[in-house]
Residue, then its C-alpha position, 0 to 999 in steps of 0.5 A: m499499499n501507498m499509505a496505511h489505512a485501518q478503519h477505512t473500508a475496501t470494495l472491490l470494484p467491477n473490473g477487479q482493483v478493490l478500492v480502498a477509503g478514507g482510514y483512521g490515522a491514515p495521511r491527508k486526514g483521513r482522505n485519501a484513498e488507493l486502487y489495488n490491480p491483483a494483475t499486477g499486485r499494485w498500488t494507486e493514488t486515487g482521487l481525494m474524498i470530499a471529507s475524512r472517515f472511518n468507521h463508515t460504509a462503502t457500497l458498490l451501486p448497481s452504476g459502479e460507483v461506490l456511495v461512502v456513507g458518514g464515518s466518525s469525524d467532524i461531520p454531519a452525517t454524508a455522503e458521498l460517491y467514487d465514479p471508478a471511470t473517472g477516478l473523483w470523488a461527488e457530494t450525495g443526498s444528507l442523511t436525513t439523522d442529525g449529526s453524524r454516523a458511524n459503525h453503522t451497516a449498509t444492505l443493497l437492496p434487490q431494488g437497487q437502493v440502500l438501506v442504512a442502520g443504527g450505528f452511534n452518533g459519538v454518543f450515543a445508540l442509533p435506532a434510526a433508519e433510511l433509504y438511498d436512492p441511488a436515482t435520485g440521490v436521496w435518502t428518506m428516514t423508514g423503520r425503527m429499530v427495534f433496538a437501538r445498536g452499532f458494530h451490529t451485522a446486516t444480511l440481505l436474505s434471499d428473499g429479500q430482508v434484512l436480519a440484523a444481529g447482535g452488536k452493542k448500545d451500552f451492552l452487548v445486544p443480544r438480539a436479531e431482527l429483520y427488515d423488510p423492503v416491502t412494508g418497510e418495518 
């Protein structure tokens, strides 16, 4: 790698390269991004992210772009898109959650929307869940989680529902719950 990364994201792109973005302790205050090419074994720097991020999420969209959401920093709940064709980042709609959001999950739904659920706002675990529509760049609130949590997992099931499991609030959360994109609950 060209630089150190921790609490960053790594996303496999359609062209086979891996985008590594952000991270605590990285140079350029966590705005750095680089590409790994497995065919050559080489790393190359790519465009700087707009915001400094760590403990964020990165989701490959059907368009081939990468949606990067939230993260621990001094930024509000923002999101940006990476375009592998140009190597550039662009702002996209801000989340509806007040404050920041970190240690959350982001799940690509079969309809192409991205479900962002839970996480921490710097102090408290969040029960809030919202949907990002790549066609419009707009975020909308959706059903709240039963248990506020961060550091959890979210798995897309074969029936289109999302299973949120485990995590932490002020204590470990030994519970799981389902999100149904049809009902929004």
